[in-house]
N, C-alpha and C positions, 0 to 999 in steps of 0.2 A: 504494500500499499504506500502510496506517495505521502510526502510531508503534507501537501495541500489537503488530501483526503482525510488524513488523520486530524489536521487542525479543525476541519469542519466538523468531524465526529466529536472532538472535544467540546467544541462550542455548542453543538446540539445537545450533548450530555449536560453541559453546565446550564443551558436554558431549561431543559427538562426538569432540573432540580432547583430552578429559580435563583441559581448562583448569579447568572446573567439574566436579568438586569438588577437583582436585588442586593448583591453583595456591594460593599464599599471596595473600591480599588485598593485602599490601604489594607483591608482584610486579606486581599489576594497576596499582597507584598508580604504581609506577616506570615501567611501560610508558605510562601516560597522560601522565606527565611528558615522556617521549621524544616521544610524539606531539604534545604541546603545543609543544615546542621545534620540531618540524617545521612545525607550523601558524604559529608565530611567524616562522620563516624564510620560509615561503611568503607571509605578510602583508607582510613587508618587501621581498619581490621583486614584490609585486602579482600573484602567480600564482594566479589564481582557481581553476584546477583543483586546485592544491595546497592551497589554502584549504579547499575543499570536502572533499577527501580528509582533511585534517587534522582538520576538525571531526568528520567520521564516525569517524575512528579514536580520537579522544578519547572520543566517545560510547560506542563499542564497549567501551573499557576501563572506563568508568564503569558500563556495564550489567553487565559481568563482575564487577567489584568488588562491586556491590550484590547480585548473585546469590550471591557467595561469602559476603557478610555477612548474607544473607537479609533484605535490606531492598529496598524498592521505590523505583526511581529517580524515579518520578513523584511519590511521596509526599514525597520529598526536595525536589523542585522546588516543590511545593505549600507545603511548610513555609518555604522561602526566600522564596517569593512573598508569603505571608502576613506575613512578617517585614518586607518592604520596601514593601508596596503603599501604606502610608499615609505614607511618608516624603515630605517636601516639601523642595525646594531646587532648585539649578541647577548644572549642570556649567559651569565656567568654561573659557575657551579654553586656559588653562594645564593643564587636566585636574583641577583641584581641585574637589571637590564641596562647595558651600557650602549648609548646612542652614538652613531658615527659622527 
């Protein structure tokens, strides 16, 4: 299934449960933070099933947030990519990004 098809299914699921339009965008951001914490825990435990579940849960929250704000998640990703695509540099072993 394509991303677009899944995004529509997530929005339909959220509409059927009245998450859209009744949830506050802030509530979806709070939920995304909770899910991100679960993802972080799964990563620290090297739990691949938990990692996959966590990534999916975070994306669901972001899809719902964007739907509530009437913005398109893909256009947000495109904006971010266009902002970073020409950056040059190297990530050092200590995690510091050194720009050219």
